[in-house]
C-alpha positions, 0 to 999 in steps of 0.5 A, a space after each residue: 904285668 907289675 909284681 910286688 918285688 919289682 924295683 921302681 925307680 922315680 925322678 924326685 925333684 925338690 925346690 927349695 928356691 934359689 940359692 945367692 942369685 941376685 944382681 945389684 947396682 948403683 945408677 943415676 936417675 933423673 926425668 929422663 927414662 934410662 935402662 938398666 941391663 943385669 944378669 938373666 934370671 927367670 921372674 926377675 923382681 926389681 926394687 930400687 931407691 931410695 934416691 939421694 938428695 941432689 935436687 931438692 924437688 921431691 919425688 919418687 923413683 918409679 921403674 916400668 918394663 921390667 923384665 928378666 934381663 933389664 928395667 927402666 927407671 925415671 925419677 917422677 917428680 910430685 905432680 905440682 911441680 915442673 918435672 925436671 930434676 937433678 941426677 940423683 944416685 940410687 941402687 937397685 936390687 934383682 931377686 928371682 920371683 919366691 923364696 931364696 937366701 942370700 949367704 946365711 939370710 933368708 930372703 923372698 921376693 914378688 909383685 903385687 897389684 895394688 892401688 890406694 887401698 891397703 892390700 895384705 901381703 903374705 910371705 911363702 916362708 915364715 922369717 925367723 924375724 921381722 925382715 926389711 921390706 923394699 918396695 917399688 912401682 914397676 907400672 905407670 898404669 895411672 900417671 899421677 906421681 904415687 909413693 908406696 907405704 907400708 905397715 904391719 911388716 912382721 915374719 909373715 907378711 905386710 900392708 901396702 898402699 899406693 899414696 898420691 900427693 895430698 893435693 890430689 883425690 888419693 883414688 889411684 889405678 892398680 899398679 904393679 909393685 915389686 918387693 923383696 925381703 930380707 931378714 936382718 943380720 950380715 953375710 956375704 954372698 957372691 963375693 959381696 958382703 951384705 948387711 941389713 937392719 932396722 933404724 928404730 921408729 927414729 926416722 922424720 923430717 931430719 937427718 938420722 944416721 945409719 953407720 956404713 959397716 966397717 968391713 965395707 967400702 965407704 961407698 957400699 949399694 945402699 936401698 932403704 923404705 920406711 916400714 911403718 906408716 907412722 906419719 900419713 902425710 905422702 913422703 918419700 925417704 931420700 939419703 945423703 952420704 956424710 963423712 964423719 971424720 974418725 967415726 966413719 962413713 955413714 948415710 943420712 936419711 930423712 922422710 921428704 914430705 911433698 908440699 902440694 897442699 900446704 908448706 908443712 913438711 914435719 913427719 911423725 917417726 917411721 922405722 926404716 929398713 935398709 940394705 948395704 951391699 958391698 
């Protein structure tokens, strides 16, 4: 029988999210499917990009077969092009699903099923400042090339859609999109330096420079994505390295529109969020 003064023992488990659990790297990507292995983590969410600008034809990185310790990637040109592409450089980042932290920075990762219509994603947590969101398509349920577009990124969530080339019907199957969100700031985690920030609404079809942090090497891993929908024409973010002499190293980014319907590539200013990992 139970007595009111009997000592009782309980097991109490508090899950506060993974801390400093991540992996990252930089690889070559082209029209050929390539496999990347990484440190095993449960329910891994993987994002990748932007691609560099070694080849002039526009396109977007697409992932597949994402597991807890590997994924595949390919650079998919827009459908009006021939598909063959020069090797590009691109960085990737893997985090476990859910809320976590990288050093002193709050982070979160997830997956969402989305098509051509805008869909709202809500964070598990409320960030103290608007985070940088990096999304990547991880399936190929619809064969048409697509880019992810974001808008209304806030401390509590964001909206996302898929966008086909202008000459297409802009109707696309549901795809799984992985995303990571990290608050702006500078920190260290697992022996790596990390810096996260926004450009503001300044990135168009012309190059805008993002300075490599002075405490990092001249070739840190670089991830970025447009956080806004300032220009509705389908476009991917592309980057190139820029040695600015005594001023230091910089990454030049621009919005790279496709030309399936017309030759015009002017793009309204977008706010680009970026992540450096050294």
